[in-house]
PyMOL CGO cylinders between C-alpha atoms (Angstrom):
from pymol import cmd
from pymol.cgo import CYLINDER

trace = [
    CYLINDER, -15.07, 8.52, -15.57, -15.01, 7.25, -11.98, 0.3, 1, 1, 1, 1, 1, 1,
    CYLINDER, -15.01, 7.25, -11.98, -12.63, 4.46, -11.04, 0.3, 1, 1, 1, 1, 1, 1,
    CYLINDER, -12.63, 4.46, -11.04, -14.16, 1.12, -10.11, 0.3, 1, 1, 1, 1, 1, 1,
    CYLINDER, -14.16, 1.12, -10.11, -11.77, 0.89, -7.17, 0.3, 1, 1, 1, 1, 1, 1,
    CYLINDER, -11.77, 0.89, -7.17, -10.19, 3.13, -4.56, 0.3, 1, 1, 1, 1, 1, 1,
    CYLINDER, -10.19, 3.13, -4.56, -6.40, 3.36, -4.57, 0.3, 1, 1, 1, 1, 1, 1,
    CYLINDER, -6.40, 3.36, -4.57, -3.85, 3.47, -1.76, 0.3, 1, 1, 1, 1, 1, 1,
    CYLINDER, -3.85, 3.47, -1.76, -0.25, 4.30, -2.70, 0.3, 1, 1, 1, 1, 1, 1,
    CYLINDER, -0.25, 4.30, -2.70, 3.03, 3.76, -0.87, 0.3, 1, 1, 1, 1, 1, 1,
    CYLINDER, 3.03, 3.76, -0.87, 5.79, 5.74, -2.64, 0.3, 1, 1, 1, 1, 1, 1,
    CYLINDER, 5.79, 5.74, -2.64, 9.35, 4.43, -2.40, 0.3, 1, 1, 1, 1, 1, 1,
    CYLINDER, 9.35, 4.43, -2.40, 11.52, 6.08, 0.26, 0.3, 1, 1, 1, 1, 1, 1,
    CYLINDER, 11.52, 6.08, 0.26, 15.29, 5.82, -0.09, 0.3, 1, 1, 1, 1, 1, 1,
    CYLINDER, 15.29, 5.82, -0.09, 15.94, 6.76, 3.53, 0.3, 1, 1, 1, 1, 1, 1,
    CYLINDER, 15.94, 6.76, 3.53, 16.35, 3.61, 5.66, 0.3, 1, 1, 1, 1, 1, 1,
    CYLINDER, 16.35, 3.61, 5.66, 14.28, 4.87, 8.61, 0.3, 1, 1, 1, 1, 1, 1,
    CYLINDER, 14.28, 4.87, 8.61, 11.52, 6.35, 6.45, 0.3, 1, 1, 1, 1, 1, 1,
    CYLINDER, 11.52, 6.35, 6.45, 9.13, 7.90, 6.48, 0.3, 1, 1, 1, 1, 1, 1,
    CYLINDER, 9.13, 7.90, 6.48, 7.14, 5.50, 4.32, 0.3, 1, 1, 1, 1, 1, 1,
    CYLINDER, 7.14, 5.50, 4.32, 3.84, 7.28, 3.72, 0.3, 1, 1, 1, 1, 1, 1,
    CYLINDER, 3.84, 7.28, 3.72, 0.49, 5.70, 2.82, 0.3, 1, 1, 1, 1, 1, 1,
    CYLINDER, 0.49, 5.70, 2.82, -1.49, 8.01, 0.50, 0.3, 1, 1, 1, 1, 1, 1,
    CYLINDER, -1.49, 8.01, 0.50, -5.01, 8.07, -0.87, 0.3, 1, 1, 1, 1, 1, 1,
    CYLINDER, -5.01, 8.07, -0.87, -4.93, 10.44, -3.84, 0.3, 1, 1, 1, 1, 1, 1,
    CYLINDER, -4.93, 10.44, -3.84, -2.77, 13.32, -2.55, 0.3, 1, 1, 1, 1, 1, 1,
    CYLINDER, -2.77, 13.32, -2.55, -3.86, 12.88, 1.08, 0.3, 1, 1, 1, 1, 1, 1,
    CYLINDER, -3.86, 12.88, 1.08, -1.29, 11.25, 3.40, 0.3, 1, 1, 1, 1, 1, 1,
    CYLINDER, -1.29, 11.25, 3.40, -3.01, 8.75, 5.71, 0.3, 1, 1, 1, 1, 1, 1,
    CYLINDER, -3.01, 8.75, 5.71, -0.05, 7.68, 7.84, 0.3, 1, 1, 1, 1, 1, 1,
    CYLINDER, -0.05, 7.68, 7.84, 3.75, 7.74, 8.18, 0.3, 1, 1, 1, 1, 1, 1,
    CYLINDER, 3.75, 7.74, 8.18, 5.75, 4.62, 9.01, 0.3, 1, 1, 1, 1, 1, 1,
    CYLINDER, 5.75, 4.62, 9.01, 9.39, 3.75, 9.68, 0.3, 1, 1, 1, 1, 1, 1,
    CYLINDER, 9.39, 3.75, 9.68, 9.56, 0.88, 7.17, 0.3, 1, 1, 1, 1, 1, 1,
    CYLINDER, 9.56, 0.88, 7.17, 7.97, -0.26, 3.93, 0.3, 1, 1, 1, 1, 1, 1,
    CYLINDER, 7.97, -0.26, 3.93, 6.69, -3.41, 5.67, 0.3, 1, 1, 1, 1, 1, 1,
    CYLINDER, 6.69, -3.41, 5.67, 4.92, -1.31, 8.33, 0.3, 1, 1, 1, 1, 1, 1,
    CYLINDER, 4.92, -1.31, 8.33, 3.38, 0.94, 5.67, 0.3, 1, 1, 1, 1, 1, 1,
    CYLINDER, 3.38, 0.94, 5.67, 2.10, -2.08, 3.71, 0.3, 1, 1, 1, 1, 1, 1,
    CYLINDER, 2.10, -2.08, 3.71, 0.66, -3.64, 6.88, 0.3, 1, 1, 1, 1, 1, 1,
    CYLINDER, 0.66, -3.64, 6.88, -1.05, -0.34, 7.76, 0.3, 1, 1, 1, 1, 1, 1,
    CYLINDER, -1.05, -0.34, 7.76, -2.51, 0.00, 4.25, 0.3, 1, 1, 1, 1, 1, 1,
    CYLINDER, -2.51, 0.00, 4.25, -3.78, -3.60, 4.43, 0.3, 1, 1, 1, 1, 1, 1,
    CYLINDER, -3.78, -3.60, 4.43, -5.39, -2.79, 7.81, 0.3, 1, 1, 1, 1, 1, 1,
    CYLINDER, -5.39, -2.79, 7.81, -7.04, 0.39, 6.43, 0.3, 1, 1, 1, 1, 1, 1,
    CYLINDER, -7.04, 0.39, 6.43, -8.31, -1.17, 3.21, 0.3, 1, 1, 1, 1, 1, 1,
    CYLINDER, -8.31, -1.17, 3.21, -11.26, -3.28, 4.47, 0.3, 1, 1, 1, 1, 1, 1,
    CYLINDER, -11.26, -3.28, 4.47, -12.94, -0.33, 6.24, 0.3, 1, 1, 1, 1, 1, 1,
    CYLINDER, -12.94, -0.33, 6.24, -12.25, 1.94, 3.28, 0.3, 1, 1, 1, 1, 1, 1,
    CYLINDER, -12.25, 1.94, 3.28, -13.74, -0.66, 0.93, 0.3, 1, 1, 1, 1, 1, 1,
    CYLINDER, -13.74, -0.66, 0.93, -16.84, -0.96, 3.12, 0.3, 1, 1, 1, 1, 1, 1,
    CYLINDER, -16.84, -0.96, 3.12, -17.24, 2.82, 3.47, 0.3, 1, 1, 1, 1, 1, 1,
    CYLINDER, -17.24, 2.82, 3.47, -16.87, 3.48, -0.26, 0.3, 1, 1, 1, 1, 1, 1,
    CYLINDER, -16.87, 3.48, -0.26, -18.72, 0.38, -1.41, 0.3, 1, 1, 1, 1, 1, 1,
    CYLINDER, -18.72, 0.38, -1.41, -15.96, -0.54, -3.84, 0.3, 1, 1, 1, 1, 1, 1,
    CYLINDER, -15.96, -0.54, -3.84, -12.69, -2.48, -3.87, 0.3, 1, 1, 1, 1, 1, 1,
    CYLINDER, -12.69, -2.48, -3.87, -9.39, -0.98, -2.73, 0.3, 1, 1, 1, 1, 1, 1,
    CYLINDER, -9.39, -0.98, -2.73, -6.10, -1.56, -4.55, 0.3, 1, 1, 1, 1, 1, 1,
    CYLINDER, -6.10, -1.56, -4.55, -2.79, -1.06, -2.75, 0.3, 1, 1, 1, 1, 1, 1,
    CYLINDER, -2.79, -1.06, -2.75, 0.14, 0.02, -4.94, 0.3, 1, 1, 1, 1, 1, 1,
    CYLINDER, 0.14, 0.02, -4.94, 3.76, -0.05, -3.76, 0.3, 1, 1, 1, 1, 1, 1,
    CYLINDER, 3.76, -0.05, -3.76, 6.49, 1.87, -5.59, 0.3, 1, 1, 1, 1, 1, 1,
    CYLINDER, 6.49, 1.87, -5.59, 9.73, -0.03, -6.18, 0.3, 1, 1, 1, 1, 1, 1,
    CYLINDER, 9.73, -0.03, -6.18, 13.30, 1.30, -6.00, 0.3, 1, 1, 1, 1, 1, 1,
    CYLINDER, 13.30, 1.30, -6.00, 13.38, 1.64, -9.82, 0.3, 1, 1, 1, 1, 1, 1,
    CYLINDER, 13.38, 1.64, -9.82, 10.27, 3.87, -9.75, 0.3, 1, 1, 1, 1, 1, 1,
    CYLINDER, 10.27, 3.87, -9.75, 7.81, 1.28, -11.05, 0.3, 1, 1, 1, 1, 1, 1,
    CYLINDER, 7.81, 1.28, -11.05, 4.55, 0.60, -9.21, 0.3, 1, 1, 1, 1, 1, 1,
    CYLINDER, 4.55, 0.60, -9.21, 3.35, -2.89, -8.32, 0.3, 1, 1, 1, 1, 1, 1,
    CYLINDER, 3.35, -2.89, -8.32, -0.15, -3.74, -7.20, 0.3, 1, 1, 1, 1, 1, 1,
    CYLINDER, -0.15, -3.74, -7.20, 0.46, -5.35, -3.83, 0.3, 1, 1, 1, 1, 1, 1,
    CYLINDER, 0.46, -5.35, -3.83, -3.04, -6.30, -2.69, 0.3, 1, 1, 1, 1, 1, 1,
    CYLINDER, -3.04, -6.30, -2.69, -6.63, -5.94, -3.77, 0.3, 1, 1, 1, 1, 1, 1,
    CYLINDER, -6.63, -5.94, -3.77, -9.29, -5.68, -1.05, 0.3, 1, 1, 1, 1, 1, 1,
    CYLINDER, -9.29, -5.68, -1.05, -13.03, -6.01, -1.58, 0.3, 1, 1, 1, 1, 1, 1,
    CYLINDER, -13.03, -6.01, -1.58, -15.58, -6.04, 1.23, 0.3, 1, 1, 1, 1, 1, 1,
    CYLINDER, -15.58, -6.04, 1.23, -12.97, -7.02, 3.80, 0.3, 1, 1, 1, 1, 1, 1,
    CYLINDER, -12.97, -7.02, 3.80, -11.47, -9.87, 1.77, 0.3, 1, 1, 1, 1, 1, 1,
    CYLINDER, -11.47, -9.87, 1.77, -7.79, -9.56, 0.87, 0.3, 1, 1, 1, 1, 1, 1,
    CYLINDER, -7.79, -9.56, 0.87, -6.47, -11.08, -2.36, 0.3, 1, 1, 1, 1, 1, 1,
    CYLINDER, -6.47, -11.08, -2.36, -2.66, -11.16, -2.36, 0.3, 1, 1, 1, 1, 1, 1,
    CYLINDER, -2.66, -11.16, -2.36, -1.43, -10.11, -5.77, 0.3, 1, 1, 1, 1, 1, 1,
    CYLINDER, -1.43, -10.11, -5.77, 2.20, -10.77, -4.97, 0.3, 1, 1, 1, 1, 1, 1,
    CYLINDER, 2.20, -10.77, -4.97, 4.04, -12.54, -2.19, 0.3, 1, 1, 1, 1, 1, 1,
    CYLINDER, 4.04, -12.54, -2.19, 4.51, -10.43, 0.95, 0.3, 1, 1, 1, 1, 1, 1,
    CYLINDER, 4.51, -10.43, 0.95, 8.03, -9.23, 1.66, 0.3, 1, 1, 1, 1, 1, 1,
    CYLINDER, 8.03, -9.23, 1.66, 9.98, -11.53, 4.00, 0.3, 1, 1, 1, 1, 1, 1,
    CYLINDER, 9.98, -11.53, 4.00, 10.30, -10.28, 7.55, 0.3, 1, 1, 1, 1, 1, 1,
    CYLINDER, 10.30, -10.28, 7.55, 13.07, -7.72, 7.80, 0.3, 1, 1, 1, 1, 1, 1,
    CYLINDER, 13.07, -7.72, 7.80, 13.21, -7.14, 4.03, 0.3, 1, 1, 1, 1, 1, 1,
    CYLINDER, 13.21, -7.14, 4.03, 12.74, -3.52, 3.08, 0.3, 1, 1, 1, 1, 1, 1,
    CYLINDER, 12.74, -3.52, 3.08, 12.00, -3.93, -0.62, 0.3, 1, 1, 1, 1, 1, 1,
    CYLINDER, 12.00, -3.93, -0.62, 15.32, -2.66, -1.90, 0.3, 1, 1, 1, 1, 1, 1,
    CYLINDER, 15.32, -2.66, -1.90, 18.70, -4.15, -2.67, 0.3, 1, 1, 1, 1, 1, 1,
    CYLINDER, 18.70, -4.15, -2.67, 21.94, -3.06, -1.04, 0.3, 1, 1, 1, 1, 1, 1,
]
cmd.load_cgo(trace, "trace")
């Protein structure tokens, strides 16, 4: 059965300088030096991907404990924040 949405994934990286990689299925779409940059890049990619595929795009971000959170949901260029964005300078993990 086909999914009703496309998925972008940002796996957790425990190395401070990255790389944080945005994936669609098993295909890496970009490498970034921080989680914030990877999320911003995925959010920038999502509207065009949604338009090209004709279906919504969900962005999933892996947390330090291995769980996945749906970060944003994009349909036809409209972004619906599912959770609050990370504060500037916050890398999504605790020291």
